[in-house]
C-alpha positions in Angstrom: 1.1 -15.0 -2.3 1.9 -11.3 -2.5 -1.2 -10.6 -4.5 -3.3 -12.5 -2.0 -1.9 -10.4 0.8 -2.8 -7.2 -1.1 -6.2 -8.5 -2.0 -7.0 -9.5 1.6 -6.0 -6.1 2.9 -7.6 -3.9 0.2 -10.6 -5.8 -1.0 -11.5 -7.9 2.0 -10.4 -5.2 4.6 -8.7 -7.8 6.8 -6.3 -6.7 9.5 -2.6 -7.5 9.6 -3.2 -10.1 12.3 -6.1 -11.7 10.3 -3.8 -12.0 7.2 -0.9 -13.4 9.1 -3.2 -15.9 10.9 -4.7 -17.0 7.6 -1.2 -17.6 6.1 0.0 -19.5 9.1 -3.2 -21.6 9.3 -2.8 -22.5 5.6 0.8 -23.6 6.3 2.4 -21.0 4.2 5.8 -20.0 5.5 7.5 -16.6 4.9 10.6 -16.3 2.7 12.7 -17.5 5.7 10.6 -20.6 6.2 9.2 -19.2 9.4 5.6 -18.3 10.5 4.2 -14.9 9.6 3.9 -12.2 12.2 1.6 -9.1 12.3 4.6 -6.9 11.7 5.6 -8.5 8.4 2.3 -7.7 6.6 2.7 -3.8 6.6 6.3 -4.4 5.5 5.1 -6.3 2.4 2.3 -3.8 1.8 4.7 -0.8 1.9 7.5 -2.4 -0.2 7.8 -0.5 -3.5 9.0 -3.6 -5.3 5.6 -5.2 -4.6 3.5 -2.1 -5.1 
């Protein structure tokens, strides 16, 4: 899922809201079991553990 977020942002040039909407529409919950928000995406993209 993390790779998909990076791919959507870098290669497909999707916005944070597009990515979070896509994840929510697919029924993919975040690590807390909750829906994704626009603010979570840049947190993932900036996390050194994922980079």
